[in-house]
NUGU-531144 format. One record per residue: residue number from 1; residue in one letter; y, z, x negated of N, C-alpha, C, CB in turn. Coordinates in steps of 0.02 Angstrom, whole numbers. Glycine has a CB too. Layout:
<kolvexs>
KOLVEX    n  res    n_yy    n_zz    n_xx   ca_yy   ca_zz   ca_xx    c_yy    c_zz    c_xx   cb_yy   cb_zz   cb_xx
KOLVEX  NUM    a       Y       Z       X       Y       Z       X       Y       Z       X       Y       Z       X
...
</kolvexs>
This chain:
<kolvexs>
KOLVEX    n  res    n_yy    n_zz    n_xx   ca_yy   ca_zz   ca_xx    c_yy    c_zz    c_xx   cb_yy   cb_zz   cb_xx
KOLVEX    1    m   -2784   -2426    1199   -2715   -2387    1204   -2731   -2341    1265   -2642   -2440    1217
KOLVEX    2    r   -2744   -2386    1317   -2748   -2344    1396   -2792   -2286    1384   -2785   -2393    1467
KOLVEX    3    f   -2838   -2289    1354   -2886   -2234    1359   -2870   -2179    1309   -2957   -2259    1346
KOLVEX    4    i   -2837   -2191    1264   -2780   -2145    1229   -2738   -2088    1282   -2718   -2202    1195
KOLVEX    5    e   -2706   -2137    1318   -2664   -2094    1347   -2701   -2062    1411   -2598   -2132    1363
KOLVEX    6    a   -2754   -2096    1439   -2798   -2045    1474   -2818   -2003    1440   -2850   -2065    1503
KOLVEX    7    l   -2838   -1982    1364   -2875   -1943    1345   -2788   -1879    1340   -2932   -1976    1269
KOLVEX    8    i   -2753   -1898    1319   -2707   -1862    1327   -2670   -1825    1388   -2679   -1892    1303
KOLVEX    9    r   -2666   -1856    1445   -2678   -1840    1507   -2729   -1794    1523   -2687   -1890    1536
KOLVEX   10    m   -2782   -1807    1502   -2851   -1747    1519   -2828   -1690    1494   -2931   -1759    1481
KOLVEX   11    g   -2803   -1708    1431   -2793   -1630    1370   -2738   -1589    1410   -2751   -1652    1268
KOLVEX   12    r   -2681   -1621    1431   -2631   -1571    1472   -2666   -1540    1543   -2558   -1617    1495
KOLVEX   13    r   -2702   -1596    1580   -2726   -1566    1630   -2765   -1502    1615   -2762   -1611    1661
KOLVEX   14    m   -2814   -1508    1566   -2873   -1430    1554   -2814   -1379    1517   -2965   -1447    1478
KOLVEX   15    r   -2765   -1420    1506   -2716   -1342    1456   -2684   -1301    1535   -2609   -1384    1378
KOLVEX   16    a   -2647   -1356    1554   -2638   -1319    1633   -2674   -1277    1652   -2645   -1356    1687
KOLVEX   17    a   -2739   -1307    1675   -2785   -1266    1713   -2796   -1197    1660   -2862   -1314    1732
KOLVEX   18    y   -2803   -1187    1609   -2811   -1139    1560   -2770   -1088    1563   -2808   -1162    1503
KOLVEX   19    f   -2711   -1120    1578   -2647   -1063    1567   -2637   -1033    1635   -2568   -1099    1540
KOLVEX   20    t   -2654   -1084    1700   -2648   -1051    1772   -2714    -999    1783   -2649   -1115    1835
KOLVEX   21    a   -2739   -1011    1748   -2798    -961    1762   -2780    -908    1720   -2874    -988    1747
KOLVEX   22    r   -2763    -912    1675   -2744    -842    1628   -2680    -807    1674   -2712    -867    1531
KOLVEX   23    v   -2629    -823    1689   -2574    -804    1747   -2610    -773    1784   -2537    -857    1787
KOLVEX   24    r   -2639    -830    1814   -2680    -780    1907   -2721    -718    1873   -2768    -846    1971
KOLVEX   25    r   -2748    -733    1833   -2800    -656    1823   -2736    -595    1804   -2874    -664    1734
KOLVEX   26    r   -2701    -633    1769   -2650    -554    1738   -2620    -531    1784   -2586    -561    1681
KOLVEX   27    a   -2582    -569    1822   -2528    -547    1877   -2547    -496    1942   -2504    -616    1908
KOLVEX   28    a   -2519    -456    1966   -2539    -411    2019   -2545    -454    2079   -2488    -353    2030
KOLVEX   29    a   -2512    -497    2099   -2523    -557    2142   -2496    -601    2138   -2519    -554    2193
KOLVEX   30    c   -2520    -670    2187   -2518    -724    2158   -2509    -767    2229   -2580    -736    2107
KOLVEX   31    g   -2470    -815    2246   -2482    -843    2296   -2507    -901    2280   -2437    -843    2333
KOLVEX   32    p   -2516    -960    2338   -2564   -1024    2314   -2494   -1066    2261   -2602   -1086    2404
KOLVEX   33    s   -2543   -1118    2245   -2487   -1171    2204   -2461   -1134    2152   -2420   -1199    2249
KOLVEX   34    l   -2495   -1101    2115   -2472   -1093    2042   -2498   -1147    1991   -2496   -1024    2016
KOLVEX   35    r   -2435   -1172    1950   -2449   -1212    1905   -2406   -1191    1839   -2439   -1280    1931
KOLVEX   36    v   -2457   -1183    1795   -2410   -1159    1710   -2453   -1196    1678   -2404   -1065    1671
KOLVEX   37    n   -2380   -1240    1638   -2402   -1311    1601   -2397   -1290    1530   -2349   -1382    1618
KOLVEX   38    g   -2368   -1232    1516   -2377   -1214    1439   -2383   -1134    1426   -2310   -1243    1395
KOLVEX   39    r   -2392   -1128    1367   -2416   -1068    1371   -2364   -1013    1396   -2442   -1053    1309
KOLVEX   40    s   -2397    -952    1443   -2357    -916    1491   -2397    -848    1481   -2356    -951    1571
KOLVEX   41    q   -2356    -798    1491   -2373    -726    1482   -2353    -676    1542   -2337    -702    1419
KOLVEX   42    v   -2393    -647    1588   -2354    -609    1650   -2389    -529    1627   -2381    -645    1751
KOLVEX   43    t   -2374    -494    1646   -2378    -421    1647   -2422    -401    1721   -2292    -388    1644
KOLVEX   44    g   -2465    -346    1706   -2486    -327    1778   -2446    -306    1838   -2524    -281    1772
KOLVEX   45    r   -2403    -302    1822   -2358    -263    1869   -2289    -345    1890   -2314    -169    1810
KOLVEX   46    t   -2330    -386    1896   -2289    -461    1917   -2319    -490    1975   -2292    -523    1858
KOLVEX   47    t   -2272    -503    2016   -2295    -521    2077   -2274    -607    2093   -2260    -466    2131
KOLVEX   48    l   -2308    -651    2109   -2288    -728    2110   -2281    -757    2168   -2334    -770    2079
KOLVEX   49    g   -2253    -783    2200   -2249    -820    2266   -2298    -876    2270   -2179    -847    2279
KOLVEX   50    t   -2275    -913    2313   -2309    -968    2312   -2268   -1045    2289   -2336    -968    2380
KOLVEX   51    n   -2302   -1078    2245   -2275   -1154    2230   -2229   -1121    2163   -2219   -1202    2310
KOLVEX   52    v   -2263   -1077    2129   -2219   -1070    2062   -2243   -1104    2007   -2212   -1001    2038
KOLVEX   53    n   -2205   -1116    1963   -2222   -1159    1924   -2183   -1131    1849   -2202   -1231    1955
KOLVEX   54    f   -2223   -1121    1784   -2216   -1098    1727   -2209   -1167    1684   -2274   -1049    1710
KOLVEX   55    n   -2159   -1162    1633   -2163   -1218    1585   -2163   -1191    1525   -2112   -1268    1588
KOLVEX   56    g   -2195   -1120    1511   -2173   -1104    1450   -2134   -1033    1458   -2131   -1162    1421
KOLVEX   57    l   -2147    -966    1500   -2121    -911    1515   -2147    -855    1496   -2114    -909    1569
KOLVEX   58    e   -2116    -799    1463   -2143    -741    1447   -2109    -693    1473   -2150    -732    1386
KOLVEX   59    i   -2161    -643    1523   -2134    -574    1552   -2161    -520    1516   -2151    -561    1626
KOLVEX   60    v   -2116    -482    1474   -2127    -420    1432   -2092    -367    1476   -2094    -424    1352
KOLVEX   61    g   -2123    -303    1460   -2102    -231    1494   -2137    -200    1551   -2036    -235    1519
KOLVEX   62    a   -2107    -146    1563   -2141    -108    1606   -2122    -112    1671   -2141     -48    1588
KOLVEX   63    g   -2056    -133    1686   -2042    -143    1752   -2078    -189    1793   -1984    -159    1757
KOLVEX   64    r   -2071    -176    1856   -2106    -246    1902   -2064    -295    1911   -2129    -234    1977
KOLVEX   65    v   -2098    -355    1894   -2071    -429    1905   -2082    -463    1969   -2099    -474    1856
KOLVEX   66    k   -2028    -462    2020   -2050    -509    2070   -2029    -576    2078   -2040    -484    2122
KOLVEX   67    i   -2069    -652    2076   -2048    -717    2071   -2051    -741    2136   -2084    -757    2024
KOLVEX   68    g   -2012    -766    2175   -2015    -794    2255   -2059    -845    2248   -1943    -823    2290
KOLVEX   69    d   -2043    -885    2295   -2080    -943    2318   -2040    -999    2262   -2069    -959    2413
KOLVEX   70    n   -2079   -1054    2262   -2056   -1133    2241   -2004   -1122    2185   -2018   -1182    2310
KOLVEX   71    f   -2042   -1079    2133   -1979   -1051    2069   -2015   -1099    2029   -1972    -953    2031
KOLVEX   72    h   -1954   -1115    1982   -1975   -1163    1909   -1932   -1146    1857   -1969   -1249    1916
KOLVEX   73    s   -1988   -1154    1783   -1941   -1118    1729   -1958   -1171    1690   -1957   -1036    1697
KOLVEX   74    g   -1904   -1193    1647   -1915   -1239    1585   -1954   -1202    1537   -1847   -1264    1550
KOLVEX   75    p   -1960   -1229    1474   -2004   -1205    1408   -1961   -1150    1401   -2012   -1258    1335
KOLVEX   76    g   -1988   -1095    1347   -1969   -1048    1322   -1919    -973    1354   -1946   -1084    1281
KOLVEX   77    c   -1929    -962    1418   -1884    -918    1461   -1943    -859    1443   -1865    -944    1556
KOLVEX   78    l   -1886    -812    1436   -1904    -736    1417   -1868    -672    1463   -1879    -725    1336
KOLVEX   79    l   -1924    -650    1507   -1889    -601    1540   -1920    -526    1524   -1889    -620    1616
KOLVEX   80    i   -1870    -491    1516   -1876    -438    1474   -1863    -359    1538   -1808    -452    1404
KOLVEX   81    a   -1925    -338    1557   -1923    -278    1610   -1918    -201    1585   -1991    -282    1651
KOLVEX   82    q   -1875    -203    1540   -1884    -134    1505   -1816    -134    1462   -1961    -128    1453
KOLVEX   83    n   -1813     -64    1441   -1757     -33    1398   -1763      -5    1359   -1722      -2    1415
KOLVEX   84    h   -1747      11    1283   -1753      72    1247   -1739     120    1274   -1726      76    1198
KOLVEX   85    n   -1739     171    1274   -1708     253    1284   -1665     259    1205   -1789     329    1294
KOLVEX   86    f   -1603     227    1224   -1569     233    1153   -1511     322    1154   -1507     141    1143
KOLVEX   87    e   -1516     337    1219   -1512     407    1222   -1559     468    1227   -1484     412    1262
KOLVEX   88    g   -1608     457    1192   -1665     497    1195   -1667     557    1120   -1734     437    1197
KOLVEX   89    s   -1707     559    1100   -1719     623    1053   -1711     581     963   -1820     664    1074
KOLVEX   90    a   -1691     528     953   -1700     489     881   -1649     420     898   -1796     463     862
KOLVEX   91    i   -1613     419     847   -1562     367     840   -1600     295     788   -1488     409     798
KOLVEX   92    p   -1596     230     815   -1563     208     864   -1571     216     933   -1564     160     856
KOLVEX   93    y   -1650     228     939   -1684     244    1002   -1744     266     970   -1692     185    1057
KOLVEX   94    d   -1768     322    1040   -1840     348    1029   -1902     315    1059   -1843     412    1053
KOLVEX   95    s   -1943     309    1054   -2007     301    1078   -2030     285    1142   -2032     345    1065
KOLVEX   96    t   -1983     327    1190   -1975     302    1256   -1952     236    1285   -1941     339    1278
KOLVEX   97    v   -1995     203    1333   -1946     141    1368   -1926     160    1442   -1991      62    1374
KOLVEX   98    i   -1888     116    1461   -1846     137    1525   -1857      70    1579   -1754     151    1503
KOLVEX   99    p   -1924      89    1619   -1936      26    1651   -1885       1    1694   -1993      28    1687
KOLVEX  100    l   -1879     -53    1682   -1818     -98    1742   -1834    -153    1763   -1747    -120    1716
KOLVEX  101    d   -1850    -149    1842   -1883    -191    1891   -1804    -268    1880   -1895    -133    1993
KOLVEX  102    i   -1858    -345    1867   -1831    -398    1873   -1848    -430    1958   -1856    -440    1811
KOLVEX  103    t   -1799    -453    1995   -1815    -476    2058   -1778    -558    2049   -1781    -420    2124
KOLVEX  104    i   -1824    -607    2063   -1799    -667    2056   -1834    -692    2144   -1829    -710    1973
KOLVEX  105    e   -1765    -725    2182   -1773    -753    2245   -1819    -807    2260   -1720    -773    2263
KOLVEX  106    d   -1832    -835    2311   -1846    -890    2332   -1818    -970    2291   -1824    -878    2396
KOLVEX  107    n   -1822   -1038    2282   -1813   -1072    2265   -1772   -1074    2210   -1808   -1092    2301
KOLVEX  108    v   -1782   -1028    2157   -1732   -1036    2096   -1772   -1071    2030   -1703    -954    2073
KOLVEX  109    w   -1734   -1092    1980   -1738   -1130    1934   -1702   -1097    1868   -1714   -1192    1958
KOLVEX  110    l   -1752   -1102    1826   -1731   -1079    1754   -1722   -1129    1702   -1779   -1036    1726
KOLVEX  111    g   -1663   -1146    1681   -1675   -1208    1630   -1720   -1178    1579   -1603   -1240    1593
KOLVEX  112    s   -1721   -1217    1520   -1746   -1198    1441   -1727   -1134    1409   -1719   -1250    1392
KOLVEX  113    r   -1766   -1088    1393   -1757   -1040    1354   -1690    -962    1378   -1738   -1088    1288
KOLVEX  114    v   -1701    -972    1443   -1659    -932    1479   -1680    -865    1460   -1661    -945    1553
KOLVEX  115    i   -1664    -801    1446   -1672    -730    1453   -1636    -704    1484   -1672    -697    1409
KOLVEX  116    v   -1679    -664    1543   -1671    -633    1584   -1691    -545    1588   -1696    -672    1619
KOLVEX  117    l   -1629    -508    1592   -1635    -452    1558   -1668    -411    1611   -1569    -424    1529
KOLVEX  118    g   -1691    -346    1611   -1724    -286    1661   -1669    -270    1720   -1741    -204    1612
KOLVEX  119    g   -1675    -241    1767   -1607    -241    1831   -1575    -268    1852   -1564    -218    1835
KOLVEX  120    v   -1605    -343    1846   -1575    -414    1873   -1596    -422    1932   -1592    -477    1836
KOLVEX  121    t   -1561    -458    1991   -1583    -484    2044   -1538    -576    2045   -1563    -422    2112
KOLVEX  122    i   -1585    -600    2049   -1551    -694    2041   -1575    -685    2119   -1604    -783    1970
KOLVEX  123    g   -1522    -733    2136   -1525    -738    2221   -1566    -798    2244   -1447    -750    2256
KOLVEX  124    e   -1586    -805    2313   -1613    -848    2321   -1570    -936    2306   -1638    -826    2383
KOLVEX  125    g   -1607    -984    2300   -1583   -1045    2268   -1536   -1048    2205   -1552   -1079    2318
KOLVEX  126    a   -1540   -1011    2167   -1490    -985    2112   -1533   -1052    2061   -1496    -878    2082
KOLVEX  127    i   -1473   -1077    2028   -1494   -1124    1953   -1453   -1093    1877   -1460   -1221    1967
KOLVEX  128    i   -1507   -1061    1846   -1491   -1036    1779   -1485   -1075    1732   -1529    -998    1758
KOLVEX  129    q   -1433   -1116    1691   -1419   -1150    1649   -1461   -1140    1585   -1356   -1144    1645
KOLVEX  130    a   -1479   -1189    1557   -1532   -1180    1492   -1487   -1134    1435   -1559   -1271    1453
KOLVEX  131    g   -1527   -1096    1417   -1509   -1044    1357   -1459    -987    1387   -1467   -1087    1288
KOLVEX  132    s   -1461    -986    1437   -1400    -921    1468   -1451    -845    1447   -1381    -930    1589
KOLVEX  133    i   -1407    -795    1469   -1440    -736    1456   -1409    -695    1512   -1430    -709    1383
KOLVEX  134    v   -1451    -678    1568   -1431    -646    1613   -1433    -573    1610   -1459    -669    1658
KOLVEX  135    v   -1389    -561    1639   -1378    -489    1608   -1370    -439    1677   -1301    -488    1554
KOLVEX  136    n   -1327    -475    1723   -1307    -459    1794   -1321    -503    1850   -1242    -451    1796
KOLVEX  137    d   -1312    -468    1904   -1360    -516    1973   -1317    -574    1974   -1364    -475    2067
KOLVEX  138    i   -1362    -616    2017   -1324    -693    2005   -1317    -697    2085   -1379    -770    1958
KOLVEX  139    a   -1282    -713    2101   -1269    -735    2171   -1313    -799    2220   -1198    -756    2164
KOLVEX  140    r   -1336    -809    2283   -1379    -839    2314   -1333    -897    2303   -1404    -813    2382
KOLVEX  141    c   -1389    -947    2281   -1360   -1023    2277   -1293   -1044    2239   -1346   -1046    2348
KOLVEX  142    a   -1299    -978    2186   -1252    -980    2122   -1277   -1042    2063   -1256    -896    2083
KOLVEX  143    i   -1237   -1070    2024   -1244   -1097    1978   -1221   -1059    1916   -1219   -1148    1988
KOLVEX  144    a   -1265   -1033    1867   -1227    -996    1818   -1257   -1016    1747   -1232    -915    1833
KOLVEX  145    g   -1220    -991    1708   -1246   -1017    1635   -1199    -969    1584   -1231   -1112    1620
KOLVEX  146    g   -1202    -972    1517   -1172    -949    1479   -1192    -864    1454   -1113    -964    1508
KOLVEX  147    h   -1172    -838    1403   -1179    -779    1372   -1138    -720    1382   -1176    -791    1316
KOLVEX  148    p   -1127    -668    1414   -1184    -668    1481   -1180    -730    1537   -1170    -595    1530
KOLVEX  149    a   -1216    -736    1568   -1218    -793    1617   -1183    -768    1672   -1290    -818    1638
KOLVEX  150    q   -1126    -815    1697   -1095    -809    1740   -1099    -860    1791   -1047    -799    1719
KOLVEX  151    a   -1072    -858    1857   -1082    -916    1903   -1005    -963    1888   -1093    -885    1995
KOLVEX  152    f   -1034   -1027    1885    -950   -1072    1880    -966   -1102    1934    -922   -1134    1810
KOLVEX  153    k   -1010   -1120    1960   -1028   -1166    2022   -1070   -1136    2070   -1063   -1229    2002
KOLVEX  154    s   -1056   -1179    2139   -1126   -1160    2172   -1140   -1237    2211   -1120   -1082    2235
KOLVEX  155    r   -1198   -1217    2241   -1239   -1257    2264   -1204   -1283    2321   -1301   -1230    2276
KOLVEX  156    d   -1219   -1350    2353   -1185   -1370    2432   -1242   -1347    2485   -1169   -1467    2444
KOLVEX  157    v   -1226   -1285    2514   -1247   -1238    2560   -1294   -1275    2600   -1191   -1206    2599
KOLVEX  158    e   -1251   -1304    2627   -1272   -1350    2678   -1326   -1382    2672   -1231   -1392    2689
KOLVEX  159    h   -1315   -1433    2606   -1369   -1466    2600   -1430   -1435    2574   -1354   -1513    2568
KOLVEX  160    y   -1411   -1362    2536   -1470   -1331    2527   -1519   -1318    2587   -1454   -1272    2498
KOLVEX  161    e   -1483   -1284    2643   -1523   -1273    2695   -1558   -1321    2736   -1492   -1241    2731
KOLVEX  162    r   -1515   -1378    2729   -1553   -1425    2776   -1634   -1454    2748   -1499   -1492    2785
KOLVEX  163    l   -1625   -1443    2670   -1677   -1464    2622   -1733   -1432    2644   -1664   -1448    2549
KOLVEX  164    k   -1704   -1371    2642   -1766   -1320    2644   -1786   -1296    2727   -1741   -1246    2595
KOLVEX  165    r   -1743   -1318    2777   -1748   -1335    2844   -1831   -1375    2849   -1675   -1388    2865
KOLVEX  166    e   -1810   -1438    2809   -1869   -1491    2806   -1926   -1500    2771   -1850   -1539    2793
KOLVEX  167    g   -1921   -1426    2725   -1996   -1412    2688   -2005   -1452    2626   -2062   -1432    2738
KOLVEX  168    k   -1942   -1471    2604   -1929   -1528    2535   -1948   -1473    2468   -1823   -1565    2528
KOLVEX  169    f   -1992   -1456    2455   -1993   -1420    2382   -2031   -1461    2320   -2034   -1344    2390
KOLVEX  170    h   -2015   -1443    2287   -2033   -1470    2220   -2098   -1440    2200   -1978   -1454    2165
</kolvexs>
């Protein structure tokens, strides 16, 4: 039994190493301590900070995506950095796209299956509830969720700042 468990752990580590190398190769810039535990995709217009953790995140589109330090995502997350041109030369949209940047500041956590649309900034320390769709900016230290995601609570900012000063990052 222990042998099988050891093989499973080794397989997980090998998968994580493969996915991490793939993301690191594709991103425009990447800080140290990247960890990619599940199938993930980034674009060449993606920059990643230090201690970024993906558990299955896909970034698509022509816009720039900037993810800060100490980021964590649950599985099945999607960031869409563009929109179709629905005011162009055809209905429902023409063949051009509109690049829309996404900024995710430091210490942000996206729960499982979160979708972030282009043109959005998620503030430092924010938490986005699983299954949410982010279509507008989310404030610093906000806890947000829903369709569309809206802040319904805030972190204890004093506690957050103390942990940050002490360098206690997961």
